[in-house]
C-alpha positions as CSV (number, residue, x, y, z in Angstrom):
1,X,31.1,5.0,5.3
2,X,30.3,8.4,7.0
3,X,28.8,9.7,3.7
4,X,26.5,6.6,3.5
5,X,25.5,7.1,7.1
6,X,24.7,10.8,6.5
7,X,22.7,9.8,3.5
8,X,20.7,7.1,5.2
9,X,20.0,8.4,8.7
10,X,16.9,10.7,8.8
11,X,17.3,14.3,10.1
12,X,14.0,14.1,12.0
13,X,12.3,17.5,12.8
14,X,9.3,17.2,15.1
15,X,7.7,20.5,14.0
16,X,7.9,19.6,10.3
17,X,6.6,16.1,10.9
18,X,3.6,17.0,13.1
19,X,2.8,20.4,11.8
20,X,3.8,20.6,8.1
21,X,3.9,16.9,7.3
22,X,0.6,16.0,9.0
23,X,-1.2,19.0,7.5
24,X,0.2,18.3,4.0
25,X,-0.7,14.6,4.0
26,X,-4.2,15.2,5.4
27,X,-4.9,17.9,2.9
28,X,-3.6,15.9,-0.1
29,X,-5.4,12.7,0.9
30,X,-8.7,14.4,1.5
31,X,-8.3,16.6,-1.6
32,X,-8.2,13.6,-3.9
33,X,-10.0,10.8,-2.2
34,X,-12.7,9.9,0.2
35,X,-10.6,8.0,2.8
36,X,-11.8,4.9,4.6
37,X,-10.1,3.3,7.5
38,X,-10.9,0.0,9.1
39,X,-9.4,-2.6,11.4
40,X,-10.3,-6.3,11.6
41,X,-9.2,-6.6,15.3
42,X,-9.2,-3.1,17.0
43,X,-8.8,-4.6,20.5
44,X,-5.6,-6.4,19.5
45,X,-4.2,-3.3,18.0
46,X,-4.9,-1.4,21.2
47,X,-3.3,-4.2,23.2
48,X,0.1,-3.9,21.6
49,X,2.9,-3.4,24.2
50,X,3.8,0.3,24.1
51,X,7.4,-0.6,24.6
52,X,7.5,-2.9,21.5
53,X,8.9,-1.9,18.1
54,X,5.9,-1.6,15.8
55,X,6.5,-2.3,12.1
56,X,3.7,-1.6,9.6
57,X,4.0,-4.1,6.7
58,X,1.9,-3.2,3.6
59,X,1.4,-3.6,-0.1
60,X,2.5,-0.9,-2.5
61,X,0.0,0.3,-5.1
62,X,0.7,4.0,-5.4
63,X,3.1,6.8,-4.3
64,X,0.0,8.0,-2.5
65,X,0.6,5.2,0.0
66,X,3.2,7.3,1.7
67,X,0.7,10.2,2.1
68,X,-2.1,7.9,3.4
69,X,0.0,6.1,6.0
70,X,1.6,9.4,7.3
71,X,-1.9,10.9,7.5
72,X,-3.4,8.0,9.4
73,X,-0.6,7.3,11.8
74,X,0.7,10.8,12.6
75,X,-1.6,11.3,15.6
76,X,-0.3,8.1,17.2
77,X,3.3,7.4,16.2
78,X,6.2,8.8,14.3
79,X,6.9,6.6,11.2
80,X,10.2,5.9,9.6
81,X,10.1,4.4,6.1
82,X,12.3,3.8,3.1
83,X,12.0,6.0,0.0
84,X,13.5,5.3,-3.4
85,X,16.1,7.6,-5.0
86,X,13.4,9.2,-7.2
87,X,12.6,11.5,-4.3
88,X,16.2,12.8,-3.9
89,X,15.4,16.2,-5.6
90,X,15.4,19.6,-4.0
91,X,13.5,20.6,-1.9
92,X,11.6,17.2,-1.6
93,X,14.7,15.5,-0.2
94,X,15.0,17.7,2.8
95,X,11.3,17.6,3.6
96,X,11.3,13.7,3.4
97,X,14.3,13.4,5.6
98,X,12.8,15.8,8.2
99,X,9.8,13.5,8.3
100,X,11.9,10.6,9.5
101,X,12.2,8.8,6.1
102,X,15.4,7.5,4.7
103,X,16.6,6.9,1.2
104,X,17.5,3.5,-0.3
105,X,19.8,3.0,-3.3
106,X,18.0,-0.2,-4.5
107,X,20.4,-0.6,-7.5
108,X,23.6,-0.1,-5.5
109,X,26.2,-2.8,-5.9
110,X,28.4,-1.5,-3.1
111,X,28.5,-4.0,-0.1
112,X,29.6,-1.3,2.3
113,X,26.5,0.7,1.5
114,X,24.2,-2.3,2.3
115,X,26.2,-3.0,5.5
116,X,25.6,0.6,6.7
117,X,21.9,0.3,5.8
118,X,21.7,-3.0,7.6
119,X,23.2,-1.5,10.7
120,X,20.8,1.5,10.7
121,X,17.7,-0.7,10.3
122,X,19.0,-3.0,13.1
123,X,19.7,0.0,15.5
124,X,16.4,1.7,14.7
125,X,14.5,-1.6,15.4
126,X,16.4,-2.2,18.6
127,X,15.7,1.4,19.7
128,X,11.9,1.0,19.3
129,X,11.5,3.3,16.2
130,X,8.2,2.7,14.5
131,X,8.7,1.8,10.9
132,X,6.7,1.2,7.7
133,X,7.9,-1.4,5.2
134,X,6.5,-2.2,1.7
135,X,7.0,-6.0,1.5
136,X,7.2,-5.9,-2.3
137,X,9.7,-3.0,-2.2
138,X,8.2,-1.6,-5.4
139,X,4.9,-0.5,-6.9
140,X,2.7,-3.2,-8.2
141,X,2.7,-3.0,-12.0
142,X,-0.1,-5.4,-12.7
143,X,-2.3,-4.9,-9.6
144,X,-1.4,-8.2,-8.1
145,X,0.5,-8.6,-4.9
146,X,4.1,-9.4,-5.7
147,X,6.7,-11.7,-4.0
148,X,7.9,-10.3,-0.7
149,X,11.5,-9.1,-0.5
150,X,13.4,-10.4,2.5
151,X,16.1,-7.8,3.0
152,X,14.5,-5.5,5.6
153,X,12.9,-8.3,7.5
154,X,16.3,-10.0,7.7
155,X,18.0,-6.8,8.9
156,X,15.5,-6.6,11.7
157,X,15.6,-10.2,12.7
158,X,19.0,-11.6,12.1
159,X,20.2,-10.6,15.7
160,X,16.8,-10.8,17.3
161,X,16.6,-12.8,20.5
162,X,12.9,-13.3,21.4
163,X,13.7,-14.2,25.0
164,X,15.6,-11.0,25.9
165,X,15.2,-8.3,23.2
166,X,12.6,-5.7,22.8
167,X,9.6,-7.3,21.1
168,X,8.9,-6.6,17.4
169,X,5.2,-6.4,16.4
170,X,4.4,-6.5,12.7
171,X,1.0,-4.9,11.8
172,X,-0.3,-6.0,8.3
173,X,-2.0,-3.3,6.3
174,X,-3.9,-3.6,3.1
175,X,-4.2,-0.5,0.8
176,X,-6.4,-0.1,-2.2
177,X,-7.8,2.6,-4.4
178,X,-10.7,3.2,-6.8
179,X,-8.3,5.2,-8.9
180,X,-4.5,4.8,-8.8
181,X,-3.2,8.1,-10.2
182,X,-0.2,6.6,-11.9
183,X,-1.9,3.4,-13.2
184,X,-1.2,4.1,-16.9
185,X,2.6,4.6,-16.3
186,X,2.8,1.4,-14.1
187,X,1.2,-0.7,-16.9
188,X,3.7,0.6,-19.5
189,X,6.7,0.6,-17.1
190,X,8.8,-1.7,-19.3
191,X,7.7,0.1,-22.6
192,X,10.2,2.9,-22.9
193,X,8.2,4.5,-25.7
194,X,5.1,4.9,-23.5
195,X,6.8,5.3,-20.1
196,X,6.5,9.0,-18.9
197,X,9.6,11.0,-18.3
198,X,10.0,13.2,-15.1
199,X,9.1,16.2,-17.2
200,X,5.9,14.6,-18.4
201,X,5.1,13.5,-14.9
202,X,5.5,17.1,-13.7
203,X,3.3,18.3,-16.6
204,X,0.6,15.7,-15.7
205,X,0.8,16.8,-12.1
206,X,0.1,20.5,-12.9
207,X,-2.6,19.4,-15.3
208,X,-4.2,17.4,-12.5
209,X,-4.0,20.4,-10.1
210,X,-5.4,22.8,-12.6
211,X,-8.4,20.6,-13.3
212,X,-9.2,19.8,-9.6
213,X,-8.0,22.8,-7.5
214,X,-11.3,24.7,-7.8
215,X,-13.6,21.8,-8.1
216,X,-15.9,20.8,-5.3
217,X,-15.0,17.9,-3.1
218,X,-18.1,16.0,-4.2
219,X,-17.0,16.3,-7.9
220,X,-13.5,15.2,-7.1
221,X,-14.9,12.2,-5.2
222,X,-16.9,11.2,-8.2
223,X,-13.7,11.2,-10.2
224,X,-11.4,9.4,-7.9
225,X,-13.6,7.5,-5.5
226,X,-12.3,5.8,-2.3
227,X,-8.8,5.2,-0.9
228,X,-9.0,2.6,1.8
229,X,-6.6,1.4,4.5
230,X,-7.4,-1.8,6.4
231,X,-5.3,-2.8,9.5
232,X,-4.9,-6.5,10.1
233,X,-4.1,-8.7,13.1
234,X,-0.7,-7.8,14.8
235,X,2.0,-10.5,14.7
236,X,4.1,-10.5,17.8
237,X,7.6,-11.9,17.2
238,X,7.8,-13.2,20.8
239,X,4.7,-15.2,20.3
240,X,5.6,-16.2,16.7
241,X,9.1,-17.4,17.7
242,X,7.8,-19.3,20.7
243,X,5.0,-21.0,18.8
244,X,7.2,-22.0,15.8
245,X,10.4,-22.7,17.8
246,X,12.4,-20.2,15.8
247,X,15.5,-18.5,17.2
248,X,16.7,-16.1,14.4
249,X,19.8,-15.0,16.3
250,X,21.3,-18.5,16.5
251,X,20.4,-19.8,13.1
252,X,23.0,-20.2,10.3
253,X,22.4,-17.9,7.3
254,X,20.7,-20.4,5.0
255,X,18.3,-21.6,7.8
256,X,17.6,-18.0,8.9
257,X,16.8,-16.8,5.3
258,X,14.4,-19.8,5.0
259,X,12.6,-18.8,8.3
260,X,12.5,-15.2,7.3
261,X,10.9,-16.3,3.9
262,X,8.3,-18.2,5.9
263,X,7.5,-15.2,8.0
264,X,7.3,-12.9,4.9
265,X,4.9,-15.3,3.3
266,X,2.8,-15.3,6.5
267,X,2.8,-11.5,6.6
268,X,1.9,-11.3,2.9
269,X,-1.0,-13.6,3.4
270,X,-2.1,-11.3,6.3
271,X,-1.9,-8.3,4.0
272,X,-3.9,-10.2,1.3
273,X,-6.6,-11.0,3.9
274,X,-7.2,-7.4,4.8
275,X,-7.0,-6.0,1.2
276,X,-9.9,-3.5,1.0
277,X,-12.7,-4.5,-1.3
278,X,-13.7,-1.3,-3.1
279,X,-16.4,-0.5,-5.8
280,X,-14.1,-0.1,-8.8
281,X,-12.2,-3.4,-8.3
282,X,-15.5,-5.2,-7.7
283,X,-17.1,-3.8,-10.9
284,X,-13.9,-4.6,-12.8
285,X,-14.0,-8.2,-11.5
286,X,-17.7,-8.6,-12.3
287,X,-17.2,-7.5,-15.9
288,X,-14.2,-9.6,-16.4
289,X,-16.1,-12.7,-15.2
290,X,-18.8,-11.8,-17.8
291,X,-16.0,-12.0,-20.4
292,X,-17.2,-10.4,-23.7
293,X,-20.8,-10.2,-22.7
294,X,-22.4,-6.7,-22.3
295,X,-24.3,-6.1,-19.1
296,X,-26.9,-3.6,-18.1
297,X,-26.3,-1.4,-15.1
298,X,-28.8,-3.5,-13.1
299,X,-27.1,-6.7,-14.1
300,X,-23.7,-5.3,-13.0
301,X,-25.1,-4.2,-9.6
302,X,-26.6,-7.7,-9.1
303,X,-23.4,-9.4,-10.1
304,X,-21.4,-7.2,-7.7
305,X,-23.7,-8.2,-4.9
306,X,-23.3,-11.8,-5.7
307,X,-19.5,-11.5,-6.0
308,X,-19.2,-9.7,-2.6
309,X,-21.3,-12.4,-1.0
310,X,-19.0,-15.1,-2.5
311,X,-15.9,-13.2,-1.2
312,X,-17.4,-12.9,2.3
313,X,-18.2,-16.6,2.2
314,X,-14.6,-17.4,1.3
315,X,-13.4,-15.5,4.4
316,X,-12.8,-11.9,3.1
317,X,-12.3,-9.3,5.8
318,X,-15.6,-7.6,5.0
319,X,-18.9,-7.7,6.9
320,X,-22.3,-7.8,5.1
321,X,-23.3,-4.4,6.4
322,X,-20.1,-2.9,4.9
323,X,-21.2,-3.8,1.3
324,X,-21.2,-0.7,-0.9
325,X,-24.7,0.6,-1.7
326,X,-26.1,0.5,-5.2
327,X,-25.8,4.3,-5.4
328,X,-22.1,4.0,-4.7
329,X,-21.6,1.3,-7.2
330,X,-23.5,3.3,-9.8
331,X,-21.2,6.3,-9.2
332,X,-18.2,4.0,-9.6
333,X,-19.7,2.7,-12.9
334,X,-19.9,6.3,-14.1
335,X,-16.3,6.8,-13.0
336,X,-15.1,3.9,-15.2
337,X,-17.1,5.2,-18.1
338,X,-15.7,8.7,-17.8
339,X,-12.2,7.3,-17.8
340,X,-13.1,5.5,-21.0
341,X,-12.4,2.1,-19.4
342,X,-16.0,1.0,-20.2
343,X,-18.1,1.5,-23.3
344,X,-21.8,2.1,-22.8
345,X,-24.7,2.1,-25.3
346,X,-28.4,1.9,-24.4
347,X,-27.4,1.0,-20.8
348,X,-25.3,-1.9,-22.0
349,X,-21.8,-1.8,-20.6
350,X,-18.7,-3.6,-21.8
351,X,-15.0,-3.3,-21.3
352,X,-13.1,-1.1,-23.7
353,X,-10.8,-3.5,-25.6
354,X,-8.1,-0.8,-25.7
355,X,-8.2,-0.4,-21.9
356,X,-8.7,-4.0,-20.8
357,X,-5.3,-4.1,-19.1
358,X,-6.3,-1.2,-16.8
359,X,-9.6,-2.9,-15.9
360,X,-7.6,-6.1,-15.2
361,X,-5.2,-4.1,-13.1
362,X,-8.0,-3.0,-10.7
363,X,-9.6,-6.4,-10.6
364,X,-6.3,-8.0,-9.8
365,X,-6.1,-6.2,-6.4
366,X,-8.8,-8.5,-5.1
367,X,-8.0,-11.4,-7.5
368,X,-7.4,-13.8,-4.6
369,X,-11.0,-13.6,-3.5
370,X,-12.9,-13.9,-6.8
371,X,-10.8,-16.4,-8.9
Protein backbone atom coordinates (compact mmCIF):
# COMPACT_ATOMS: atom_id res chain seq x y z
CA UNK A 1 0.00 0.00 0.00
CA UNK A 2 2.87 2.39 0.80
CA UNK A 3 4.32 1.81 -2.66
CA UNK A 4 1.00 2.75 -4.25
CA UNK A 5 0.77 5.86 -2.06
CA UNK A 6 4.31 6.95 -3.03
CA UNK A 7 3.44 6.41 -6.69
CA UNK A 8 0.17 8.37 -6.57
CA UNK A 9 0.82 11.30 -4.24
CA UNK A 10 2.56 14.21 -6.06
CA UNK A 11 5.91 15.54 -4.82
CA UNK A 12 4.95 19.19 -5.35
CA UNK A 13 7.79 21.68 -5.81
CA UNK A 14 6.71 25.32 -5.85
CA UNK A 15 9.82 26.54 -7.69
CA UNK A 16 9.48 23.97 -10.47
CA UNK A 17 5.72 24.59 -10.76
CA UNK A 18 5.75 28.40 -10.86
CA UNK A 19 9.11 29.01 -12.50
CA UNK A 20 10.04 26.05 -14.70
CA UNK A 21 6.54 24.67 -15.35
CA UNK A 22 4.87 28.01 -16.02
CA UNK A 23 7.67 29.18 -18.31
CA UNK A 24 7.69 25.86 -20.18
CA UNK A 25 3.91 25.67 -20.67
CA UNK A 26 3.71 29.33 -21.74
CA UNK A 27 6.57 28.97 -24.19
CA UNK A 28 5.27 25.75 -25.75
CA UNK A 29 1.66 26.98 -26.06
CA UNK A 30 2.67 30.27 -27.67
CA UNK A 31 5.30 28.60 -29.82
CA UNK A 32 2.75 26.40 -31.56
CA UNK A 33 -0.59 28.23 -31.40
CA UNK A 34 -2.28 31.56 -31.13
CA UNK A 35 -4.01 31.03 -27.79
CA UNK A 36 -7.51 32.40 -27.17
CA UNK A 37 -9.21 32.46 -23.76
CA UNK A 38 -12.82 33.34 -23.01
CA UNK A 39 -15.41 32.97 -20.26
CA UNK A 40 -19.18 33.02 -20.65
CA UNK A 41 -19.73 34.29 -17.09
CA UNK A 42 -16.59 36.07 -15.76
CA UNK A 43 -18.47 37.57 -12.79
CA UNK A 44 -19.56 34.11 -11.60
CA UNK A 45 -16.00 32.82 -11.86
CA UNK A 46 -14.74 35.72 -9.76
CA UNK A 47 -17.50 35.13 -7.20
CA UNK A 48 -16.37 31.57 -6.39
CA UNK A 49 -15.76 31.14 -2.66
CA UNK A 50 -11.95 31.20 -2.17
CA UNK A 51 -12.31 28.47 0.48
CA UNK A 52 -14.11 26.11 -1.90
CA UNK A 53 -12.42 23.20 -3.67
CA UNK A 54 -12.33 24.14 -7.35
CA UNK A 55 -12.38 21.31 -9.88
CA UNK A 56 -11.89 22.09 -13.58
CA UNK A 57 -13.81 19.56 -15.70
CA UNK A 58 -12.93 19.52 -19.38
CA UNK A 59 -12.92 17.59 -22.63
CA UNK A 60 -9.73 15.88 -23.78
CA UNK A 61 -8.65 16.51 -27.39
CA UNK A 62 -4.86 16.56 -27.22
CA UNK A 63 -1.93 16.04 -24.90
CA UNK A 64 -1.46 19.78 -25.36
CA UNK A 65 -4.48 20.16 -23.03
CA UNK A 66 -2.18 19.70 -20.05
CA UNK A 67 0.11 22.45 -21.31
CA UNK A 68 -2.73 24.89 -22.04
CA UNK A 69 -4.48 24.49 -18.72
CA UNK A 70 -1.23 24.74 -16.76
CA UNK A 71 -0.34 27.90 -18.69
CA UNK A 72 -3.75 29.55 -18.16
CA UNK A 73 -4.26 28.63 -14.51
CA UNK A 74 -0.73 28.92 -13.08
CA UNK A 75 -1.05 32.63 -12.20
CA UNK A 76 -4.16 31.96 -10.09
CA UNK A 77 -4.03 28.41 -8.70
CA UNK A 78 -1.91 25.29 -8.35
CA UNK A 79 -3.52 22.49 -10.35
CA UNK A 80 -3.40 18.79 -9.55
CA UNK A 81 -4.38 16.47 -12.37
CA UNK A 82 -4.19 12.82 -13.36
CA UNK A 83 -1.72 11.68 -16.01
CA UNK A 84 -1.62 8.29 -17.73
CA UNK A 85 1.25 5.82 -17.42
CA UNK A 86 2.61 6.95 -20.80
CA UNK A 87 4.41 9.80 -19.00
CA UNK A 88 6.25 7.57 -16.52
CA UNK A 89 9.61 7.91 -18.25
CA UNK A 90 12.76 9.64 -17.00
CA UNK A 91 13.03 12.61 -16.57
CA UNK A 92 9.42 13.46 -17.47
CA UNK A 93 8.04 11.51 -14.52
CA UNK A 94 9.88 13.60 -11.92
CA UNK A 95 8.98 16.88 -13.62
CA UNK A 96 5.28 15.97 -13.79
CA UNK A 97 5.15 14.86 -10.15
CA UNK A 98 6.88 18.08 -9.08
CA UNK A 99 4.14 20.00 -10.91
CA UNK A 100 1.45 18.47 -8.64
CA UNK A 101 0.26 15.81 -11.10
CA UNK A 102 -0.28 12.17 -10.18
CA UNK A 103 -0.20 9.02 -12.27
CA UNK A 104 -3.11 6.66 -12.79
CA UNK A 105 -2.84 3.00 -13.83
CA UNK A 106 -6.07 2.92 -15.80
CA UNK A 107 -5.64 -0.78 -16.65
CA UNK A 108 -4.88 -1.91 -13.10
CA UNK A 109 -7.01 -4.77 -11.79
CA UNK A 110 -5.74 -4.48 -8.21
CA UNK A 111 -8.57 -3.33 -5.88
CA UNK A 112 -6.02 -2.11 -3.31
CA UNK A 113 -4.53 0.29 -5.86
CA UNK A 114 -7.94 1.80 -6.61
CA UNK A 115 -8.69 2.08 -2.90
CA UNK A 116 -5.49 4.05 -2.32
CA UNK A 117 -6.27 6.28 -5.32
CA UNK A 118 -9.80 6.84 -4.04
CA UNK A 119 -8.47 7.85 -0.62
CA UNK A 120 -5.98 10.29 -2.15
CA UNK A 121 -8.62 11.98 -4.33
CA UNK A 122 -10.99 12.21 -1.35
CA UNK A 123 -8.33 13.74 0.94
CA UNK A 124 -7.16 16.18 -1.74
CA UNK A 125 -10.73 17.32 -2.33
CA UNK A 126 -11.47 17.70 1.37
CA UNK A 127 -8.25 19.71 1.79
CA UNK A 128 -9.19 22.22 -0.92
CA UNK A 129 -6.65 21.15 -3.55
CA UNK A 130 -7.59 22.60 -6.95
CA UNK A 131 -7.88 19.77 -9.45
CA UNK A 132 -8.36 19.26 -13.18
CA UNK A 133 -10.36 16.29 -14.45
CA UNK A 134 -10.88 15.05 -18.00
CA UNK A 135 -14.43 13.71 -17.85
CA UNK A 136 -13.84 11.33 -20.76
CA UNK A 137 -10.58 10.06 -19.16
CA UNK A 138 -9.00 9.54 -22.59
CA UNK A 139 -8.30 11.45 -25.78
CA UNK A 140 -11.19 11.73 -28.21
CA UNK A 141 -10.43 9.47 -31.17
CA UNK A 142 -13.16 10.77 -33.46
CA UNK A 143 -13.47 14.41 -32.38
CA UNK A 144 -16.79 13.82 -30.62
CA UNK A 145 -17.31 14.25 -26.90
CA UNK A 146 -17.32 10.80 -25.30
CA UNK A 147 -19.32 9.39 -22.44
CA UNK A 148 -18.17 10.74 -19.07
CA UNK A 149 -16.43 8.36 -16.68
CA UNK A 150 -17.75 8.40 -13.13
CA UNK A 151 -14.78 7.21 -11.08
CA UNK A 152 -13.16 10.50 -10.06
CA UNK A 153 -16.47 12.27 -9.51
CA UNK A 154 -17.62 9.42 -7.29
CA UNK A 155 -14.37 9.52 -5.30
CA UNK A 156 -14.93 13.23 -4.66
CA UNK A 157 -18.61 13.00 -3.77
CA UNK A 158 -19.29 9.66 -2.07
CA UNK A 159 -18.56 11.15 1.38
CA UNK A 160 -19.60 14.72 0.56
CA UNK A 161 -22.04 16.34 3.00
CA UNK A 162 -23.22 19.56 1.39
CA UNK A 163 -24.46 20.95 4.73
CA UNK A 164 -21.16 20.74 6.62
CA UNK A 165 -18.25 19.99 4.26
CA UNK A 166 -16.10 22.38 2.28
CA UNK A 167 -17.97 23.31 -0.89
CA UNK A 168 -16.89 21.75 -4.20
CA UNK A 169 -17.24 23.94 -7.29
CA UNK A 170 -16.96 22.36 -10.73
CA UNK A 171 -15.87 24.72 -13.53
CA UNK A 172 -16.68 23.38 -17.03
CA UNK A 173 -14.02 24.09 -19.67
CA UNK A 174 -14.20 23.54 -23.42
CA UNK A 175 -10.92 23.08 -25.32
CA UNK A 176 -10.57 23.08 -29.10
CA UNK A 177 -7.87 23.39 -31.75
CA UNK A 178 -7.48 24.30 -35.40
CA UNK A 179 -4.79 21.62 -35.60
CA UNK A 180 -4.51 18.73 -33.15
CA UNK A 181 -0.89 17.62 -33.40
CA UNK A 182 -1.66 13.92 -32.89
CA UNK A 183 -4.87 13.76 -34.96
CA UNK A 184 -3.55 11.12 -37.39
CA UNK A 185 -2.52 8.73 -34.63
CA UNK A 186 -5.84 9.15 -32.82
CA UNK A 187 -7.81 8.23 -35.93
CA UNK A 188 -5.78 5.06 -36.44
CA UNK A 189 -5.54 4.18 -32.74
CA UNK A 190 -7.11 0.73 -33.19
CA UNK A 191 -5.15 -0.03 -36.36
CA UNK A 192 -1.89 -1.49 -35.08
CA UNK A 193 -0.36 -1.25 -38.54
CA UNK A 194 -0.81 2.53 -38.70
CA UNK A 195 -0.52 3.40 -35.01
CA UNK A 196 2.80 5.10 -34.26
CA UNK A 197 5.29 3.57 -31.84
CA UNK A 198 7.02 5.59 -29.11
CA UNK A 199 10.13 5.74 -31.29
CA UNK A 200 8.11 7.07 -34.23
CA UNK A 201 6.45 9.62 -31.94
CA UNK A 202 9.89 10.82 -30.84
CA UNK A 203 11.02 11.04 -34.46
CA UNK A 204 7.95 13.09 -35.41
CA UNK A 205 8.55 15.37 -32.43
CA UNK A 206 12.11 16.14 -33.50
CA UNK A 207 10.95 16.60 -37.09
CA UNK A 208 8.34 19.06 -35.86
CA UNK A 209 10.93 20.99 -33.83
CA UNK A 210 13.38 21.12 -36.73
CA UNK A 211 10.75 22.51 -39.07
CA UNK A 212 9.42 25.12 -36.66
CA UNK A 213 12.19 26.16 -34.29
CA UNK A 214 13.57 28.87 -36.58
CA UNK A 215 10.30 29.82 -38.24
CA UNK A 216 8.61 33.12 -37.41
CA UNK A 217 5.59 33.09 -35.11
CA UNK A 218 3.36 34.35 -37.95
CA UNK A 219 4.32 31.41 -40.17
CA UNK A 220 3.75 28.93 -37.33
CA UNK A 221 0.32 30.44 -36.69
CA UNK A 222 -0.55 29.98 -40.35
CA UNK A 223 0.32 26.30 -39.95
CA UNK A 224 -1.39 25.55 -36.63
CA UNK A 225 -3.97 28.29 -36.14
CA UNK A 226 -5.80 28.78 -32.86
CA UNK A 227 -5.94 26.87 -29.62
CA UNK A 228 -8.93 28.05 -27.61
CA UNK A 229 -10.09 27.57 -24.03
CA UNK A 230 -13.55 28.62 -22.92
CA UNK A 231 -14.56 28.71 -19.24
CA UNK A 232 -18.20 27.92 -18.47
CA UNK A 233 -20.61 28.64 -15.63
CA UNK A 234 -19.41 27.22 -12.26
CA UNK A 235 -21.51 24.48 -10.66
CA UNK A 236 -21.58 24.77 -6.86
CA UNK A 237 -22.30 21.42 -5.24
CA UNK A 238 -23.93 23.09 -2.23
CA UNK A 239 -26.45 24.78 -4.54
CA UNK A 240 -26.77 21.71 -6.79
CA UNK A 241 -27.45 19.32 -3.90
CA UNK A 242 -29.89 21.73 -2.29
CA UNK A 243 -31.80 22.38 -5.53
CA UNK A 244 -31.96 18.68 -6.51
CA UNK A 245 -32.41 17.24 -3.00
CA UNK A 246 -29.29 15.08 -3.33
CA UNK A 247 -27.31 13.87 -0.33
CA UNK A 248 -24.42 11.83 -1.73
CA UNK A 249 -23.04 10.84 1.66
CA UNK A 250 -26.20 9.05 2.78
CA UNK A 251 -27.13 7.33 -0.48
CA UNK A 252 -26.72 3.60 -1.13
CA UNK A 253 -24.12 2.78 -3.80
CA UNK A 254 -26.57 2.17 -6.67
CA UNK A 255 -28.52 5.35 -5.92
CA UNK A 256 -25.30 7.35 -5.52
CA UNK A 257 -23.86 6.14 -8.83
CA UNK A 258 -27.11 7.12 -10.56
CA UNK A 259 -26.93 10.63 -9.09
CA UNK A 260 -23.24 10.93 -9.97
CA UNK A 261 -24.12 9.91 -13.55
CA UNK A 262 -26.77 12.65 -13.68
CA UNK A 263 -24.25 15.22 -12.46
CA UNK A 264 -21.65 13.98 -14.97
CA UNK A 265 -24.17 14.35 -17.80
CA UNK A 266 -24.96 17.88 -16.62
CA UNK A 267 -21.26 18.78 -16.53
CA UNK A 268 -20.67 17.26 -19.97
CA UNK A 269 -23.54 19.33 -21.37
CA UNK A 270 -21.92 22.40 -19.79
CA UNK A 271 -18.60 21.54 -21.48
CA UNK A 272 -20.42 20.97 -24.77
CA UNK A 273 -22.08 24.40 -24.43
CA UNK A 274 -18.74 26.24 -24.12
CA UNK A 275 -16.86 24.27 -26.79
CA UNK A 276 -14.89 26.91 -28.76
CA UNK A 277 -16.08 27.42 -32.33
CA UNK A 278 -12.88 27.81 -34.36
CA UNK A 279 -12.23 28.46 -38.07
CA UNK A 280 -11.02 24.97 -39.07
CA UNK A 281 -13.96 23.10 -37.48
CA UNK A 282 -16.37 25.63 -39.04
CA UNK A 283 -14.89 25.20 -42.54
CA UNK A 284 -14.84 21.42 -42.11
CA UNK A 285 -18.53 21.42 -41.12
CA UNK A 286 -19.48 23.70 -44.03
CA UNK A 287 -17.75 21.44 -46.57
CA UNK A 288 -19.28 18.28 -45.09
CA UNK A 289 -22.72 19.86 -45.34
CA UNK A 290 -22.01 20.54 -49.02
CA UNK A 291 -21.35 16.79 -49.37
CA UNK A 292 -19.54 16.03 -52.66
CA UNK A 293 -20.14 19.47 -54.12
CA UNK A 294 -17.09 21.66 -54.78
CA UNK A 295 -17.25 25.20 -53.46
CA UNK A 296 -15.40 28.38 -54.31
CA UNK A 297 -13.58 30.23 -51.55
CA UNK A 298 -16.29 32.92 -51.49
CA UNK A 299 -19.02 30.27 -51.21
CA UNK A 300 -17.17 28.65 -48.32
CA UNK A 301 -16.84 31.97 -46.49
CA UNK A 302 -20.52 32.71 -47.04
CA UNK A 303 -21.55 29.23 -45.85
CA UNK A 304 -19.35 29.64 -42.75
CA UNK A 305 -21.09 32.94 -41.90
CA UNK A 306 -24.50 31.30 -42.26
CA UNK A 307 -23.41 28.28 -40.22
CA UNK A 308 -22.12 30.45 -37.37
CA UNK A 309 -25.37 32.45 -37.35
CA UNK A 310 -27.30 29.17 -37.11
CA UNK A 311 -25.17 28.00 -34.17
CA UNK A 312 -25.60 31.31 -32.34
CA UNK A 313 -29.36 31.10 -32.91
CA UNK A 314 -29.31 27.60 -31.40
CA UNK A 315 -27.66 28.98 -28.26
CA UNK A 316 -23.92 28.50 -28.84
CA UNK A 317 -21.66 30.41 -26.45
CA UNK A 318 -20.48 32.81 -29.14
CA UNK A 319 -21.37 36.46 -29.70
CA UNK A 320 -21.88 37.88 -33.20
CA UNK A 321 -18.89 40.19 -32.75
CA UNK A 322 -16.69 37.16 -32.03
CA UNK A 323 -17.26 35.65 -35.46
CA UNK A 324 -13.94 35.04 -37.27
CA UNK A 325 -13.14 37.51 -40.00
CA UNK A 326 -13.02 36.42 -43.63
CA UNK A 327 -9.27 36.93 -43.61
CA UNK A 328 -8.92 34.47 -40.73
CA UNK A 329 -11.18 31.95 -42.47
CA UNK A 330 -9.15 32.32 -45.67
CA UNK A 331 -5.93 31.56 -43.78
CA UNK A 332 -7.57 28.51 -42.23
CA UNK A 333 -8.69 27.39 -45.68
CA UNK A 334 -5.07 27.61 -46.80
CA UNK A 335 -4.06 25.63 -43.70
CA UNK A 336 -6.41 22.79 -44.67
CA UNK A 337 -5.13 22.86 -48.25
CA UNK A 338 -1.48 22.75 -47.11
CA UNK A 339 -2.26 19.73 -44.96
CA UNK A 340 -3.73 18.01 -48.03
CA UNK A 341 -7.13 17.77 -46.33
CA UNK A 342 -8.72 19.77 -49.14
CA UNK A 343 -8.20 19.64 -52.88
CA UNK A 344 -8.28 22.89 -54.87
CA UNK A 345 -8.49 23.56 -58.60
CA UNK A 346 -9.38 26.91 -60.15
CA UNK A 347 -10.59 28.17 -56.75
CA UNK A 348 -12.90 25.17 -56.36
CA UNK A 349 -12.42 23.36 -53.05
CA UNK A 350 -13.46 19.82 -52.14
CA UNK A 351 -12.59 17.35 -49.41
CA UNK A 352 -9.74 14.99 -50.20
CA UNK A 353 -11.46 11.56 -50.17
CA UNK A 354 -8.37 9.97 -48.61
CA UNK A 355 -8.45 12.46 -45.72
CA UNK A 356 -12.18 12.74 -45.16
CA UNK A 357 -11.94 11.15 -41.71
CA UNK A 358 -9.60 13.91 -40.57
CA UNK A 359 -11.97 16.63 -41.81
CA UNK A 360 -14.84 14.83 -40.07
CA UNK A 361 -12.74 14.70 -36.88
CA UNK A 362 -12.51 18.51 -36.75
CA UNK A 363 -16.15 19.08 -37.67
CA UNK A 364 -17.21 16.63 -34.94
CA UNK A 365 -15.85 18.94 -32.23
CA UNK A 366 -18.81 21.28 -32.84
CA UNK A 367 -21.16 18.63 -34.24
CA UNK A 368 -23.78 19.31 -31.54
CA UNK A 369 -24.32 22.82 -32.98
CA UNK A 370 -24.52 22.17 -36.71
CA UNK A 371 -26.26 18.79 -37.07
